[in-house]
PDB file of N, CA, C and O in Angstrom:
ATOM      1  N   UNK A   1     -13.545  15.097  36.902  1.00  0.00           N
ATOM      2  CA  UNK A   1     -12.993  16.060  35.987  1.00  0.00           C
ATOM      3  C   UNK A   1     -11.620  15.609  35.483  1.00  0.00           C
ATOM      4  O   UNK A   1     -11.121  16.149  34.495  1.00  0.00           O
ATOM      5  N   UNK A   2     -11.030  14.667  36.120  1.00  0.00           N
ATOM      6  CA  UNK A   2      -9.698  14.195  35.734  1.00  0.00           C
ATOM      7  C   UNK A   2      -9.700  13.664  34.303  1.00  0.00           C
ATOM      8  O   UNK A   2      -8.736  13.870  33.565  1.00  0.00           O
ATOM      9  N   UNK A   3     -10.763  12.991  33.910  1.00  0.00           N
ATOM     10  CA  UNK A   3     -10.825  12.406  32.569  1.00  0.00           C
ATOM     11  C   UNK A   3     -10.746  13.492  31.495  1.00  0.00           C
ATOM     12  O   UNK A   3     -10.090  13.302  30.470  1.00  0.00           O
ATOM     13  N   UNK A   4     -11.405  14.621  31.723  1.00  0.00           N
ATOM     14  CA  UNK A   4     -11.382  15.711  30.756  1.00  0.00           C
ATOM     15  C   UNK A   4      -9.964  16.259  30.614  1.00  0.00           C
ATOM     16  O   UNK A   4      -9.533  16.560  29.501  1.00  0.00           O
ATOM     17  N   UNK A   5      -9.253  16.389  31.687  1.00  0.00           N
ATOM     18  CA  UNK A   5      -7.879  16.891  31.644  1.00  0.00           C
ATOM     19  C   UNK A   5      -6.970  15.937  30.868  1.00  0.00           C
ATOM     20  O   UNK A   5      -6.103  16.370  30.109  1.00  0.00           O
ATOM     21  N   UNK A   6      -7.179  14.634  31.067  1.00  0.00           N
ATOM     22  CA  UNK A   6      -6.383  13.630  30.349  1.00  0.00           C
ATOM     23  C   UNK A   6      -6.671  13.710  28.852  1.00  0.00           C
ATOM     24  O   UNK A   6      -5.755  13.668  28.030  1.00  0.00           O
ATOM     25  N   UNK A   7      -7.943  13.825  28.511  1.00  0.00           N
ATOM     26  CA  UNK A   7      -8.329  13.919  27.096  1.00  0.00           C
ATOM     27  C   UNK A   7      -7.757  15.191  26.477  1.00  0.00           C
ATOM     28  O   UNK A   7      -7.226  15.153  25.367  1.00  0.00           O
ATOM     29  N   UNK A   8      -7.859  16.312  27.178  1.00  0.00           N
ATOM     30  CA  UNK A   8      -7.305  17.571  26.661  1.00  0.00           C
ATOM     31  C   UNK A   8      -5.792  17.474  26.444  1.00  0.00           C
ATOM     32  O   UNK A   8      -5.266  18.007  25.468  1.00  0.00           O
ATOM     33  N   UNK A   9      -5.104  16.797  27.351  1.00  0.00           N
ATOM     34  CA  UNK A   9      -3.657  16.624  27.212  1.00  0.00           C
ATOM     35  C   UNK A   9      -3.329  15.768  25.990  1.00  0.00           C
ATOM     36  O   UNK A   9      -2.378  16.057  25.264  1.00  0.00           O
ATOM     37  N   UNK A  10      -4.116  14.715  25.764  1.00  0.00           N
ATOM     38  CA  UNK A  10      -3.902  13.860  24.591  1.00  0.00           C
ATOM     39  C   UNK A  10      -4.166  14.633  23.300  1.00  0.00           C
ATOM     40  O   UNK A  10      -3.420  14.509  22.328  1.00  0.00           O
ATOM     41  N   UNK A  11      -5.225  15.425  23.299  1.00  0.00           N
ATOM     42  CA  UNK A  11      -5.543  16.235  22.116  1.00  0.00           C
ATOM     43  C   UNK A  11      -4.397  17.186  21.811  1.00  0.00           C
ATOM     44  O   UNK A  11      -3.992  17.316  20.656  1.00  0.00           O
ATOM     45  N   UNK A  12      -3.880  17.839  22.813  1.00  0.00           N
ATOM     46  CA  UNK A  12      -2.765  18.764  22.628  1.00  0.00           C
ATOM     47  C   UNK A  12      -1.535  18.034  22.088  1.00  0.00           C
ATOM     48  O   UNK A  12      -0.859  18.530  21.187  1.00  0.00           O
ATOM     49  N   UNK A  13      -1.249  16.859  22.641  1.00  0.00           N
ATOM     50  CA  UNK A  13      -0.101  16.072  22.187  1.00  0.00           C
ATOM     51  C   UNK A  13      -0.249  15.718  20.708  1.00  0.00           C
ATOM     52  O   UNK A  13       0.700  15.854  19.936  1.00  0.00           O
ATOM     53  N   UNK A  14      -1.445  15.264  20.316  1.00  0.00           N
ATOM     54  CA  UNK A  14      -1.680  14.892  18.918  1.00  0.00           C
ATOM     55  C   UNK A  14      -1.657  16.118  18.010  1.00  0.00           C
ATOM     56  O   UNK A  14      -1.181  16.044  16.877  1.00  0.00           O
ATOM     57  N   UNK A  15      -2.159  17.223  18.495  1.00  0.00           N
ATOM     58  CA  UNK A  15      -2.141  18.453  17.712  1.00  0.00           C
ATOM     59  C   UNK A  15      -0.702  18.857  17.388  1.00  0.00           C
ATOM     60  O   UNK A  15      -0.408  19.255  16.261  1.00  0.00           O
ATOM     61  N   UNK A  16       0.179  18.757  18.360  1.00  0.00           N
ATOM     62  CA  UNK A  16       1.594  19.087  18.148  1.00  0.00           C
ATOM     63  C   UNK A  16       2.216  18.120  17.146  1.00  0.00           C
ATOM     64  O   UNK A  16       2.963  18.538  16.261  1.00  0.00           O
ATOM     65  N   UNK A  17       1.912  16.828  17.280  1.00  0.00           N
ATOM     66  CA  UNK A  17       2.459  15.825  16.356  1.00  0.00           C
ATOM     67  C   UNK A  17       1.987  16.079  14.926  1.00  0.00           C
ATOM     68  O   UNK A  17       2.782  16.047  13.987  1.00  0.00           O
ATOM     69  N   UNK A  18       0.680  16.332  14.770  1.00  0.00           N
ATOM     70  CA  UNK A  18       0.122  16.502  13.430  1.00  0.00           C
ATOM     71  C   UNK A  18       0.529  17.829  12.790  1.00  0.00           C
ATOM     72  O   UNK A  18       0.498  17.952  11.565  1.00  0.00           O
ATOM     73  N   UNK A  19       0.905  18.810  13.584  1.00  0.00           N
ATOM     74  CA  UNK A  19       1.324  20.086  13.008  1.00  0.00           C
ATOM     75  C   UNK A  19       2.659  19.950  12.276  1.00  0.00           C
ATOM     76  O   UNK A  19       3.015  20.812  11.473  1.00  0.00           O
ATOM     77  N   UNK A  20       3.390  18.884  12.546  1.00  0.00           N
ATOM     78  CA  UNK A  20       4.682  18.649  11.903  1.00  0.00           C
ATOM     79  C   UNK A  20       4.554  17.850  10.605  1.00  0.00           C
ATOM     80  O   UNK A  20       5.528  17.712   9.866  1.00  0.00           O
ATOM     81  N   UNK A  21       3.360  17.325  10.323  1.00  0.00           N
ATOM     82  CA  UNK A  21       3.150  16.495   9.139  1.00  0.00           C
ATOM     83  C   UNK A  21       3.103  17.376   7.900  1.00  0.00           C
ATOM     84  O   UNK A  21       2.390  18.379   7.867  1.00  0.00           O
ATOM     85  N   UNK A  22       3.855  17.001   6.900  1.00  0.00           N
ATOM     86  CA  UNK A  22       3.863  17.716   5.632  1.00  0.00           C
ATOM     87  C   UNK A  22       3.577  16.718   4.520  1.00  0.00           C
ATOM     88  O   UNK A  22       4.185  15.649   4.462  1.00  0.00           O
ATOM     89  N   UNK A  23       2.668  17.064   3.658  1.00  0.00           N
ATOM     90  CA  UNK A  23       2.313  16.194   2.547  1.00  0.00           C
ATOM     91  C   UNK A  23       3.178  16.468   1.330  1.00  0.00           C
ATOM     92  O   UNK A  23       4.056  17.330   1.345  1.00  0.00           O
ATOM     93  N   UNK A  24       2.911  15.731   0.305  1.00  0.00           N
ATOM     94  CA  UNK A  24       3.594  15.952  -0.961  1.00  0.00           C
ATOM     95  C   UNK A  24       2.570  16.419  -1.986  1.00  0.00           C
ATOM     96  O   UNK A  24       1.372  16.179  -1.838  1.00  0.00           O
ATOM     97  N   UNK A  25       3.049  17.079  -3.009  1.00  0.00           N
ATOM     98  CA  UNK A  25       2.171  17.582  -4.047  1.00  0.00           C
ATOM     99  C   UNK A  25       1.552  16.408  -4.803  1.00  0.00           C
ATOM    100  O   UNK A  25       2.245  15.452  -5.150  1.00  0.00           O
ATOM    101  N   UNK A  26       0.266  16.482  -5.052  1.00  0.00           N
ATOM    102  CA  UNK A  26      -0.454  15.438  -5.756  1.00  0.00           C
ATOM    103  C   UNK A  26      -0.665  15.850  -7.200  1.00  0.00           C
ATOM    104  O   UNK A  26      -1.080  16.976  -7.471  1.00  0.00           O
ATOM    105  N   UNK A  27      -0.383  14.952  -8.124  1.00  0.00           N
ATOM    106  CA  UNK A  27      -0.633  15.227  -9.532  1.00  0.00           C
ATOM    107  C   UNK A  27      -2.094  14.907  -9.834  1.00  0.00           C
ATOM    108  O   UNK A  27      -2.593  13.844  -9.465  1.00  0.00           O
ATOM    109  N   UNK A  28      -2.768  15.824 -10.499  1.00  0.00           N
ATOM    110  CA  UNK A  28      -4.171  15.637 -10.857  1.00  0.00           C
ATOM    111  C   UNK A  28      -4.257  15.496 -12.366  1.00  0.00           C
ATOM    112  O   UNK A  28      -3.743  16.338 -13.103  1.00  0.00           O
ATOM    113  N   UNK A  29      -4.903  14.436 -12.827  1.00  0.00           N
ATOM    114  CA  UNK A  29      -5.081  14.194 -14.245  1.00  0.00           C
ATOM    115  C   UNK A  29      -6.560  14.265 -14.581  1.00  0.00           C
ATOM    116  O   UNK A  29      -7.411  13.953 -13.748  1.00  0.00           O
ATOM    117  N   UNK A  30      -6.857  14.671 -15.790  1.00  0.00           N
ATOM    118  CA  UNK A  30      -8.226  14.682 -16.266  1.00  0.00           C
ATOM    119  C   UNK A  30      -8.242  14.085 -17.663  1.00  0.00           C
ATOM    120  O   UNK A  30      -7.244  14.139 -18.382  1.00  0.00           O
ATOM    121  N   UNK A  31      -9.371  13.522 -18.039  1.00  0.00           N
ATOM    122  CA  UNK A  31      -9.503  12.887 -19.350  1.00  0.00           C
ATOM    123  C   UNK A  31     -10.024  13.919 -20.330  1.00  0.00           C
ATOM    124  O   UNK A  31     -11.075  14.523 -20.112  1.00  0.00           O
ATOM    125  N   UNK A  32      -9.289  14.116 -21.402  1.00  0.00           N
ATOM    126  CA  UNK A  32      -9.703  15.050 -22.446  1.00  0.00           C
ATOM    127  C   UNK A  32      -9.638  14.322 -23.779  1.00  0.00           C
ATOM    128  O   UNK A  32      -8.577  13.858 -24.195  1.00  0.00           O
ATOM    129  N   UNK A  33     -10.762  14.227 -24.431  1.00  0.00           N
ATOM    130  CA  UNK A  33     -10.879  13.637 -25.766  1.00  0.00           C
ATOM    131  C   UNK A  33     -10.098  12.322 -25.865  1.00  0.00           C
ATOM    132  O   UNK A  33      -9.308  12.132 -26.789  1.00  0.00           O
ATOM    133  N   UNK A  34     -10.321  11.438 -24.927  1.00  0.00           N
ATOM    134  CA  UNK A  34      -9.776  10.094 -25.008  1.00  0.00           C
ATOM    135  C   UNK A  34      -8.400   9.875 -24.411  1.00  0.00           C
ATOM    136  O   UNK A  34      -7.912   8.745 -24.425  1.00  0.00           O
ATOM    137  N   UNK A  35      -7.758  10.898 -23.889  1.00  0.00           N
ATOM    138  CA  UNK A  35      -6.455  10.688 -23.245  1.00  0.00           C
ATOM    139  C   UNK A  35      -6.381  11.492 -21.953  1.00  0.00           C
ATOM    140  O   UNK A  35      -7.152  12.431 -21.753  1.00  0.00           O
ATOM    141  N   UNK A  36      -5.459  11.124 -21.087  1.00  0.00           N
ATOM    142  CA  UNK A  36      -5.311  11.779 -19.793  1.00  0.00           C
ATOM    143  C   UNK A  36      -4.202  12.816 -19.854  1.00  0.00           C
ATOM    144  O   UNK A  36      -3.171  12.610 -20.495  1.00  0.00           O
ATOM    145  N   UNK A  37      -4.432  13.936 -19.171  1.00  0.00           N
ATOM    146  CA  UNK A  37      -3.451  15.018 -19.185  1.00  0.00           C
ATOM    147  C   UNK A  37      -3.327  15.604 -17.789  1.00  0.00           C
ATOM    148  O   UNK A  37      -4.323  15.755 -17.081  1.00  0.00           O
ATOM    149  N   UNK A  38      -2.107  15.934 -17.395  1.00  0.00           N
ATOM    150  CA  UNK A  38      -1.837  16.512 -16.092  1.00  0.00           C
ATOM    151  C   UNK A  38      -2.370  17.949 -16.073  1.00  0.00           C
ATOM    152  O   UNK A  38      -2.062  18.740 -16.965  1.00  0.00           O
ATOM    153  N   UNK A  39      -3.167  18.281 -15.061  1.00  0.00           N
ATOM    154  CA  UNK A  39      -3.786  19.599 -14.954  1.00  0.00           C
ATOM    155  C   UNK A  39      -2.728  20.696 -14.794  1.00  0.00           C
ATOM    156  O   UNK A  39      -2.964  21.830 -15.209  1.00  0.00           O
ATOM    157  N   UNK A  40      -1.588  20.390 -14.212  1.00  0.00           N
ATOM    158  CA  UNK A  40      -0.526  21.389 -14.054  1.00  0.00           C
ATOM    159  C   UNK A  40      -0.015  21.908 -15.398  1.00  0.00           C
ATOM    160  O   UNK A  40       0.526  23.011 -15.478  1.00  0.00           O
ATOM    161  N   UNK A  41      -0.188  21.112 -16.445  1.00  0.00           N
ATOM    162  CA  UNK A  41       0.290  21.523 -17.764  1.00  0.00           C
ATOM    163  C   UNK A  41      -0.727  22.380 -18.521  1.00  0.00           C
ATOM    164  O   UNK A  41      -0.446  22.809 -19.640  1.00  0.00           O
ATOM    165  N   UNK A  42      -1.886  22.634 -17.944  1.00  0.00           N
ATOM    166  CA  UNK A  42      -2.906  23.451 -18.602  1.00  0.00           C
ATOM    167  C   UNK A  42      -2.480  24.913 -18.630  1.00  0.00           C
ATOM    168  O   UNK A  42      -1.727  25.366 -17.769  1.00  0.00           O
ATOM    169  N   UNK A  43      -2.968  25.646 -19.625  1.00  0.00           N
ATOM    170  CA  UNK A  43      -2.761  27.091 -19.623  1.00  0.00           C
ATOM    171  C   UNK A  43      -3.741  27.719 -18.632  1.00  0.00           C
ATOM    172  O   UNK A  43      -4.588  27.016 -18.081  1.00  0.00           O
ATOM    173  N   UNK A  44      -3.641  29.023 -18.399  1.00  0.00           N
ATOM    174  CA  UNK A  44      -4.438  29.704 -17.372  1.00  0.00           C
ATOM    175  C   UNK A  44      -5.935  29.525 -17.612  1.00  0.00           C
ATOM    176  O   UNK A  44      -6.685  29.241 -16.679  1.00  0.00           O
ATOM    177  N   UNK A  45      -6.369  29.690 -18.855  1.00  0.00           N
ATOM    178  CA  UNK A  45      -7.792  29.575 -19.173  1.00  0.00           C
ATOM    179  C   UNK A  45      -8.324  28.179 -18.942  1.00  0.00           C
ATOM    180  O   UNK A  45      -9.417  28.010 -18.401  1.00  0.00           O
ATOM    181  N   UNK A  46      -7.560  27.173 -19.347  1.00  0.00           N
ATOM    182  CA  UNK A  46      -7.983  25.787 -19.175  1.00  0.00           C
ATOM    183  C   UNK A  46      -8.028  25.412 -17.698  1.00  0.00           C
ATOM    184  O   UNK A  46      -8.909  24.659 -17.281  1.00  0.00           O
ATOM    185  N   UNK A  47      -7.081  25.930 -16.891  1.00  0.00           N
ATOM    186  CA  UNK A  47      -7.107  25.658 -15.448  1.00  0.00           C
ATOM    187  C   UNK A  47      -8.379  26.221 -14.824  1.00  0.00           C
ATOM    188  O   UNK A  47      -9.005  25.566 -13.991  1.00  0.00           O
ATOM    189  N   UNK A  48      -8.765  27.438 -15.226  1.00  0.00           N
ATOM    190  CA  UNK A  48      -9.982  28.048 -14.682  1.00  0.00           C
ATOM    191  C   UNK A  48     -11.210  27.248 -15.104  1.00  0.00           C
ATOM    192  O   UNK A  48     -12.117  27.034 -14.300  1.00  0.00           O
ATOM    193  N   UNK A  49     -11.245  26.811 -16.350  1.00  0.00           N
ATOM    194  CA  UNK A  49     -12.354  25.985 -16.829  1.00  0.00           C
ATOM    195  C   UNK A  49     -12.442  24.693 -16.015  1.00  0.00           C
ATOM    196  O   UNK A  49     -13.534  24.258 -15.650  1.00  0.00           O
ATOM    197  N   UNK A  50     -11.294  24.086 -15.732  1.00  0.00           N
ATOM    198  CA  UNK A  50     -11.260  22.852 -14.947  1.00  0.00           C
ATOM    199  C   UNK A  50     -11.803  23.089 -13.540  1.00  0.00           C
ATOM    200  O   UNK A  50     -12.540  22.256 -13.013  1.00  0.00           O
ATOM    201  N   UNK A  51     -11.441  24.230 -12.922  1.00  0.00           N
ATOM    202  CA  UNK A  51     -11.920  24.556 -11.567  1.00  0.00           C
ATOM    203  C   UNK A  51     -13.432  24.735 -11.530  1.00  0.00           C
ATOM    204  O   UNK A  51     -14.066  24.439 -10.517  1.00  0.00           O
ATOM    205  N   UNK A  52     -14.015  25.216 -12.622  1.00  0.00           N
ATOM    206  CA  UNK A  52     -15.454  25.492 -12.656  1.00  0.00           C
ATOM    207  C   UNK A  52     -16.288  24.268 -12.991  1.00  0.00           C
ATOM    208  O   UNK A  52     -17.515  24.322 -12.908  1.00  0.00           O
ATOM    209  N   UNK A  53     -15.658  23.172 -13.365  1.00  0.00           N
ATOM    210  CA  UNK A  53     -16.405  21.968 -13.740  1.00  0.00           C
ATOM    211  C   UNK A  53     -17.186  21.417 -12.555  1.00  0.00           C
ATOM    212  O   UNK A  53     -16.761  21.521 -11.405  1.00  0.00           O
ATOM    213  N   UNK A  54     -18.321  20.836 -12.859  1.00  0.00           N
ATOM    214  CA  UNK A  54     -19.151  20.166 -11.856  1.00  0.00           C
ATOM    215  C   UNK A  54     -19.124  18.678 -12.166  1.00  0.00           C
ATOM    216  O   UNK A  54     -19.454  18.257 -13.275  1.00  0.00           O
ATOM    217  N   UNK A  55     -18.730  17.890 -11.181  1.00  0.00           N
ATOM    218  CA  UNK A  55     -18.632  16.452 -11.387  1.00  0.00           C
ATOM    219  C   UNK A  55     -20.026  15.841 -11.454  1.00  0.00           C
ATOM    220  O   UNK A  55     -20.873  16.119 -10.605  1.00  0.00           O
ATOM    221  N   UNK A  56     -20.260  15.016 -12.456  1.00  0.00           N
ATOM    222  CA  UNK A  56     -21.544  14.355 -12.628  1.00  0.00           C
ATOM    223  C   UNK A  56     -21.695  13.244 -11.605  1.00  0.00           C
ATOM    224  O   UNK A  56     -20.801  12.412 -11.447  1.00  0.00           O
ATOM    225  N   UNK A  57     -22.829  13.229 -10.908  1.00  0.00           N
ATOM    226  CA  UNK A  57     -23.117  12.197  -9.908  1.00  0.00           C
ATOM    227  C   UNK A  57     -24.385  11.481 -10.324  1.00  0.00           C
ATOM    228  O   UNK A  57     -25.474  12.020 -10.133  1.00  0.00           O
ATOM    229  N   UNK A  58     -24.285  10.279 -10.889  1.00  0.00           N
ATOM    230  CA  UNK A  58     -25.486   9.574 -11.367  1.00  0.00           C
ATOM    231  C   UNK A  58     -26.479   9.228 -10.273  1.00  0.00           C
ATOM    232  O   UNK A  58     -27.655   9.006 -10.562  1.00  0.00           O
ATOM    233  N   UNK A  59     -26.031   9.176  -9.011  1.00  0.00           N
ATOM    234  CA  UNK A  59     -26.959   8.856  -7.929  1.00  0.00           C
ATOM    235  C   UNK A  59     -27.921  10.018  -7.661  1.00  0.00           C
ATOM    236  O   UNK A  59     -28.971   9.816  -7.050  1.00  0.00           O
ATOM    237  N   UNK A  60     -27.578  11.229  -8.107  1.00  0.00           N
ATOM    238  CA  UNK A  60     -28.448  12.382  -7.914  1.00  0.00           C
ATOM    239  C   UNK A  60     -29.293  12.684  -9.150  1.00  0.00           C
ATOM    240  O   UNK A  60     -29.930  13.734  -9.239  1.00  0.00           O
ATOM    241  N   UNK A  61     -29.291  11.768 -10.083  1.00  0.00           N
ATOM    242  CA  UNK A  61     -30.026  11.949 -11.330  1.00  0.00           C
ATOM    243  C   UNK A  61     -31.525  11.966 -11.061  1.00  0.00           C
ATOM    244  O   UNK A  61     -32.033  11.144 -10.297  1.00  0.00           O
ATOM    245  N   UNK A  62     -32.219  12.886 -11.677  1.00  0.00           N
ATOM    246  CA  UNK A  62     -33.668  12.948 -11.516  1.00  0.00           C
ATOM    247  C   UNK A  62     -34.337  11.991 -12.483  1.00  0.00           C
ATOM    248  O   UNK A  62     -34.008  11.968 -13.669  1.00  0.00           O
ATOM    249  N   UNK A  63     -35.265  11.211 -11.987  1.00  0.00           N
ATOM    250  CA  UNK A  63     -36.021  10.293 -12.839  1.00  0.00           C
ATOM    251  C   UNK A  63     -37.123  11.071 -13.547  1.00  0.00           C
ATOM    252  O   UNK A  63     -37.735  11.970 -12.969  1.00  0.00           O
ATOM    253  N   UNK A  64     -37.362  10.724 -14.775  1.00  0.00           N
ATOM    254  CA  UNK A  64     -38.429  11.402 -15.536  1.00  0.00           C
ATOM    255  C   UNK A  64     -39.706  10.627 -15.455  1.00  0.00           C
ATOM    256  O   UNK A  64     -40.714  11.037 -16.029  1.00  0.00           O
TER     257      UNK A  64
END
C-alpha cells in the first residue's frame, strides 16, 4: 500500500503546483472574405455567429 500513498502525495504536490499556473489571453483570428480579423473586434451578433460555426472536417466527408 506504500506505493499508493507515494503516488497520492505526488498527485497532491503537482495539483498544488498547477493551481498556481496562469495563462495569457489568446488572440483568435478568423478568415473573412480573403483577410484575417481578430474575433475580439467583432460586434455582438458576429461573435454569436462565430460561436455557432461548425468546423468542416474533410475526413468525415460522406462518399457518394
